[in-house]
Wavefront OBJ file of the C-alpha trace (Angstrom):
o trace
v -42.219 -2.193 -33.509
v -42.484 -0.626 -30.084
v -43.848 -3.944 -28.112
v -41.104 -6.003 -29.419
v -38.218 -3.840 -28.546
v -39.597 -3.627 -25.296
v -39.828 -7.256 -24.865
v -36.533 -7.645 -26.203
v -34.771 -5.560 -23.764
v -37.027 -7.112 -20.850
v -35.445 -10.557 -21.923
v -31.973 -9.035 -22.455
v -30.667 -8.838 -18.836
v -32.327 -12.732 -18.376
v -30.190 -14.313 -21.020
v -26.663 -12.969 -19.884
v -26.396 -14.518 -16.226
v -27.248 -17.576 -17.795
v -24.012 -17.674 -20.034
v -22.290 -16.559 -16.898
v -21.506 -19.479 -14.759
v -20.386 -21.532 -17.480
v -17.930 -19.016 -18.818
v -16.570 -18.730 -14.853
v -16.820 -22.486 -13.807
v -13.617 -22.385 -17.548
v -12.114 -19.507 -15.691
v -12.005 -21.370 -12.848
v -10.607 -24.836 -13.390
v -8.719 -26.256 -11.721
v -9.426 -24.602 -8.030
v -6.883 -26.721 -7.021
v -3.146 -28.657 -7.841
v -3.335 -31.186 -10.117
v -2.311 -34.421 -9.396
v -0.673 -36.095 -12.887
v 0.440 -39.725 -11.837
v 3.497 -41.386 -13.194
v 3.384 -45.378 -12.743
v 7.061 -45.479 -13.439
v 10.323 -45.099 -10.625
v 11.657 -40.903 -10.756
v 14.429 -41.294 -12.804
v 12.353 -43.143 -15.673
v 11.706 -41.073 -19.292
v 8.338 -41.317 -18.446
v 9.058 -39.519 -14.913
v 11.823 -36.553 -16.514
v 8.915 -36.027 -19.071
v 6.116 -35.707 -16.706
v 8.027 -33.649 -14.517
v 9.214 -30.696 -17.327
v 5.516 -30.653 -19.229
v 4.695 -30.074 -15.173
v 6.003 -26.640 -14.925
v 5.051 -25.216 -17.581
v 1.487 -26.392 -17.615
v 1.227 -24.338 -14.467
v 1.486 -20.996 -16.498
v -1.820 -22.344 -18.301
v -3.508 -24.206 -15.589
v -2.533 -21.817 -12.606
v -2.430 -23.859 -9.997
v 1.171 -26.469 -9.971
v 1.077 -29.808 -11.733
v 2.830 -31.869 -8.289
v 4.270 -35.501 -9.405
v 3.212 -38.233 -7.801
v 5.489 -41.451 -8.580
v 3.663 -44.786 -8.103
v 5.906 -47.822 -9.636
v 5.606 -51.206 -9.741
v 3.943 -53.952 -11.948
v 4.727 -52.621 -15.122
v 2.737 -49.276 -14.792
v -0.566 -50.935 -13.623
v -0.783 -49.132 -9.872
v -0.251 -46.280 -11.265
v -2.539 -46.248 -13.628
v -5.109 -48.127 -11.640
v -5.025 -45.432 -9.042
v -5.809 -42.956 -11.340
v -8.508 -44.832 -12.942
v -10.224 -45.108 -9.492
v -9.362 -41.476 -8.495
v -12.681 -38.943 -8.544
v -13.426 -37.770 -12.613
v -12.705 -33.706 -12.083
v -9.534 -33.628 -13.638
v -7.386 -33.103 -11.333
v -5.719 -36.371 -11.038
v -4.271 -37.243 -14.113
v -1.648 -40.195 -15.646
v 1.096 -39.920 -17.732
v 0.618 -42.933 -19.959
v 2.727 -44.591 -22.080
v 2.724 -47.380 -24.296
v 3.075 -50.077 -21.501
v -0.032 -49.347 -19.539
v -1.884 -47.680 -22.587
v -1.259 -50.318 -25.461
v 0.509 -53.408 -24.224
v -0.571 -54.092 -20.952
v -3.990 -56.087 -22.092
v -2.169 -59.018 -24.110
v 1.045 -59.026 -21.603
v -1.696 -59.771 -18.392
v -4.413 -62.166 -17.706
v -5.732 -59.161 -15.295
v -5.651 -55.748 -15.671
v -7.295 -54.130 -13.174
v -9.258 -50.918 -15.262
v -10.126 -51.137 -18.829
v -8.307 -48.774 -20.441
v -10.859 -47.562 -23.668
v -13.248 -47.638 -21.408
v -11.812 -46.023 -17.876
v -10.078 -43.123 -19.325
v -10.307 -40.249 -21.025
v -7.069 -39.025 -23.636
v -6.188 -35.812 -23.197
v -3.114 -35.330 -25.239
v -0.540 -37.593 -27.036
v 3.173 -35.787 -25.305
v 5.740 -37.476 -27.310
v 7.449 -40.579 -29.039
v 11.172 -41.940 -27.747
v 13.263 -44.493 -29.806
v 14.449 -46.792 -27.481
v 18.651 -48.301 -27.494
v 19.933 -51.517 -27.245
v 22.961 -51.061 -24.822
v 25.859 -53.323 -23.246
v 28.022 -52.676 -20.809
v 31.184 -50.157 -22.246
v 33.410 -53.053 -21.355
v 31.637 -55.568 -23.020
v 33.118 -58.458 -25.323
v 30.045 -57.548 -27.714
v 30.884 -54.319 -30.325
v 28.165 -55.026 -32.526
v 24.769 -56.029 -32.803
v 25.148 -58.474 -35.086
v 28.144 -59.812 -32.444
v 25.766 -60.194 -29.434
v 23.199 -62.085 -31.048
v 26.065 -64.814 -32.571
v 26.802 -65.307 -29.078
v 23.005 -65.228 -27.485
v 22.447 -68.033 -30.669
v 25.594 -70.479 -28.920
v 24.555 -69.943 -25.479
v 20.676 -70.799 -25.109
v 19.537 -67.960 -22.065
v 23.125 -68.294 -21.263
v 22.893 -64.857 -21.967
v 20.650 -61.868 -20.276
v 18.438 -58.613 -20.811
v 16.464 -56.249 -18.625
v 13.317 -55.461 -18.408
v 11.697 -52.820 -16.252
v 8.693 -52.218 -18.111
v 5.941 -53.962 -20.480
v 7.771 -51.918 -23.697
v 10.961 -52.756 -22.407
v 10.373 -56.101 -22.335
v 8.537 -56.439 -25.399
v 10.903 -54.551 -27.489
v 14.236 -57.088 -26.403
v 11.888 -60.149 -27.061
v 10.654 -58.911 -30.237
v 14.195 -58.579 -30.885
v 15.111 -62.193 -30.204
v 12.414 -63.348 -31.113
v 13.448 -61.732 -34.722
v 16.719 -63.180 -34.720
v 16.525 -66.372 -33.483
v 17.816 -66.823 -30.178
v 17.428 -66.795 -26.500
v 18.292 -64.852 -23.813
v 17.049 -65.034 -19.825
v 14.993 -62.208 -19.236
v 15.391 -60.177 -15.500
v 12.791 -58.144 -14.556
v 13.583 -54.646 -12.903
v 11.500 -52.563 -10.546
v 12.709 -49.423 -12.091
v 15.091 -48.196 -15.199
v 17.844 -46.402 -13.070
v 18.331 -50.140 -11.643
v 18.024 -51.711 -14.082
v 21.205 -49.447 -15.364
v 23.156 -49.283 -12.955
v 23.408 -53.445 -12.508
v 24.061 -53.181 -17.125
v 27.041 -50.626 -16.022
v 28.623 -53.381 -14.021
v 28.101 -56.353 -15.750
v 25.366 -57.966 -13.663
v 22.951 -58.181 -17.429
v 24.297 -58.630 -20.085
v 21.754 -56.396 -22.362
v 19.166 -53.845 -22.015
v 16.862 -52.031 -24.447
v 15.174 -49.049 -23.005
v 13.688 -45.223 -24.067
v 16.807 -43.392 -25.106
v 16.450 -41.223 -22.249
v 17.267 -43.833 -20.087
v 20.245 -45.426 -21.470
v 21.582 -42.014 -23.109
v 23.488 -40.448 -20.183
v 24.876 -44.144 -19.527
v 26.599 -43.514 -23.797
v 27.742 -39.744 -23.239
v 29.800 -40.316 -19.698
v 31.590 -43.512 -21.718
v 29.506 -46.931 -19.150
v 27.497 -48.063 -21.924
v 27.383 -49.367 -25.122
v 24.383 -48.546 -27.934
v 24.482 -51.354 -30.703
v 21.809 -50.635 -32.371
v 18.264 -48.304 -31.997
v 14.965 -49.388 -32.392
v 13.587 -47.273 -35.139
v 14.165 -47.007 -38.905
v 15.778 -44.636 -38.515
v 19.335 -43.721 -36.417
v 19.026 -40.884 -34.047
v 20.587 -37.521 -33.916
v 22.274 -37.987 -30.499
v 23.419 -40.862 -31.917
v 23.716 -41.002 -35.820
v 26.805 -43.780 -35.656
v 24.560 -46.007 -34.289
v 22.853 -48.174 -37.099
v 18.828 -48.819 -36.227
v 18.619 -52.629 -35.131
v 17.166 -53.639 -38.791
v 20.264 -52.675 -40.200
v 23.161 -53.766 -37.422
v 20.798 -57.223 -36.898
v 19.893 -57.703 -40.720
v 16.112 -57.405 -39.122
v 14.126 -55.493 -42.104
v 11.562 -56.070 -40.122
v 12.034 -54.985 -36.627
v 10.547 -51.600 -35.695
v 9.366 -50.056 -32.292
v 9.254 -47.002 -30.117
v 8.039 -45.657 -26.769
v 5.428 -42.985 -26.952
v 3.777 -41.293 -23.228
v -0.160 -39.628 -23.623
v -1.825 -37.720 -20.391
v -4.743 -39.113 -19.594
v -8.218 -39.268 -17.190
v -10.162 -40.842 -15.988
v -13.545 -41.095 -17.287
v -16.569 -38.710 -17.035
v -13.550 -35.810 -16.632
v -15.554 -32.951 -17.155
v -15.096 -31.161 -21.082
v -14.033 -27.824 -19.684
v -11.199 -29.759 -17.757
v -9.967 -32.039 -20.548
v -9.770 -28.664 -22.479
v -7.918 -26.838 -19.880
v -5.281 -29.623 -19.566
v -5.566 -30.058 -23.145
v -4.751 -26.374 -23.891
v -1.508 -26.664 -20.844
v 0.044 -29.826 -22.524
v -0.068 -28.252 -26.023
v 1.256 -23.980 -25.022
v 3.772 -26.445 -22.585
v 5.292 -27.654 -26.146
v 6.295 -24.338 -27.894
v 8.819 -23.509 -25.353
v 11.660 -23.218 -26.344
v 13.554 -24.457 -23.737
v 11.036 -27.868 -23.183
v 11.492 -28.378 -27.054
v 15.262 -28.327 -26.531
v 15.560 -30.551 -24.004
v 13.385 -32.749 -25.235
v 14.332 -33.102 -28.791
v 17.976 -32.088 -28.510
v 19.739 -33.464 -25.241
v 16.871 -36.712 -24.619
v 15.939 -36.984 -28.428
v 12.387 -37.155 -27.970
v 9.389 -35.917 -30.765
v 7.153 -33.986 -29.826
v 3.524 -35.282 -30.974
v 0.636 -32.842 -29.013
v -2.449 -32.630 -30.834
v -6.617 -32.884 -29.511
v -8.012 -35.427 -27.469
v -9.476 -37.134 -30.391
v -6.174 -37.494 -32.546
v -4.503 -38.870 -28.968
v -7.653 -41.295 -29.255
v -7.301 -42.322 -32.243
v -3.267 -43.003 -32.196
v -3.736 -45.196 -29.037
v -6.207 -47.171 -30.062
v -4.268 -48.019 -33.399
v -0.884 -48.487 -31.213
v -2.758 -51.385 -29.302
v -3.094 -53.402 -32.202
v 0.454 -53.044 -33.006
v 1.347 -53.077 -29.789
v -0.457 -56.601 -29.518
v 0.600 -57.396 -33.243
v 3.862 -57.796 -31.662
v 3.203 -59.559 -28.548
v 1.634 -62.293 -29.997
v 4.391 -62.320 -32.551
v 7.114 -62.568 -30.105
v 5.622 -65.569 -28.159
v 4.988 -63.125 -25.542
v 2.789 -65.404 -23.230
v 0.008 -63.098 -20.764
v 1.044 -63.636 -17.280
l 1 2 3 4 5 6 7 8 9 10 11 12 13 14 15 16 17 18 19 20 21 22 23 24 25 26 27 28 29 30 31 32 33 34 35 36 37 38 39 40 41 42 43 44 45 46 47 48 49 50 51 52 53 54 55 56 57 58 59 60 61 62 63 64 65 66 67 68 69 70 71 72 73 74 75 76 77 78 79 80 81 82 83 84 85 86 87 88 89 90 91 92 93 94 95 96 97 98 99 100 101 102 103 104 105 106 107 108 109 110 111 112 113 114 115 116 117 118 119 120 121 122 123 124 125 126 127 128 129 130 131 132 133 134 135 136 137 138 139 140 141 142 143 144 145 146 147 148 149 150 151 152 153 154 155 156 157 158 159 160 161 162 163 164 165 166 167 168 169 170 171 172 173 174 175 176 177 178 179 180 181 182 183 184 185 186 187 188 189 190 191 192 193 194 195 196 197 198 199 200 201 202 203 204 205 206 207 208 209 210 211 212 213 214 215 216 217 218 219 220 221 222 223 224 225 226 227 228 229 230 231 232 233 234 235 236 237 238 239 240 241 242 243 244 245 246 247 248 249 250 251 252 253 254 255 256 257 258 259 260 261 262 263 264 265 266 267 268 269 270 271 272 273 274 275 276 277 278 279 280 281 282 283 284 285 286 287 288 289 290 291 292 293 294 295 296 297 298 299 300 301 302 303 304 305 306 307 308 309 310 311 312 313 314 315 316 317 318 319 320 321 322 323 324 325 326
């Protein structure tokens, strides 16, 4: 018995140092600021979400989250930059349904493999889209707009600054049996400005992008793309109601993703930072009450499964709308 006790005592000091580096590594990461790449322009809904969460993730990470806008090619430029970055967790993507679900069905050449080149960290939020026209538009209802488009094939135009906006618009026109001219924009704020000035007839975009214009009286919302009405605009019907299109439904979402190969400790701490940020009363109020978004944080595994399901949904929607890959 004495001999066994002495052996156990002799082994104990050797075991403790072996565990110490692991714990220390978990506590030390990140040792530098985290760069969050937004693949769309400043002022976009994705940019707004990134900055709201980035400010509060610092409390958990102990390092600032620096938001960097890399707009272009419907989000592919920014997403590719993250896919090609070092897998250390210090460069992450604020991804969306455009970059993480719809890209493969919309483009013949996507410079990354979303399934293989990224690891989802956490879902962030979802948001409905709004069908909007200028405040002085002659079309006061969605039915009136679609009737005019039906009478003048490609005589009316719609703006699009992201894949989700284009798909939402093409789905609407396809299901309604009308043809409208797509006018692509580099950023949502630019599209909103042209919509307000009447250079385009319709813009279907994230509620966070359209709502300020509606509230200021410069835009008119004709429909919301989810089956249920928006709490911010309870008088605006769903597209399913207003357009007599019962099968129409689509919404946008945001996900935090890191390059494949990112250490588990980094993924876990980033996930914890997102989930803790979502608990902030101020952030919750801004996201849900002001922007009309629904928070949907969770585990990396839940994010992976959600993105896979949404990829199938968006691919089917794109094909049903008759959109040919570019």
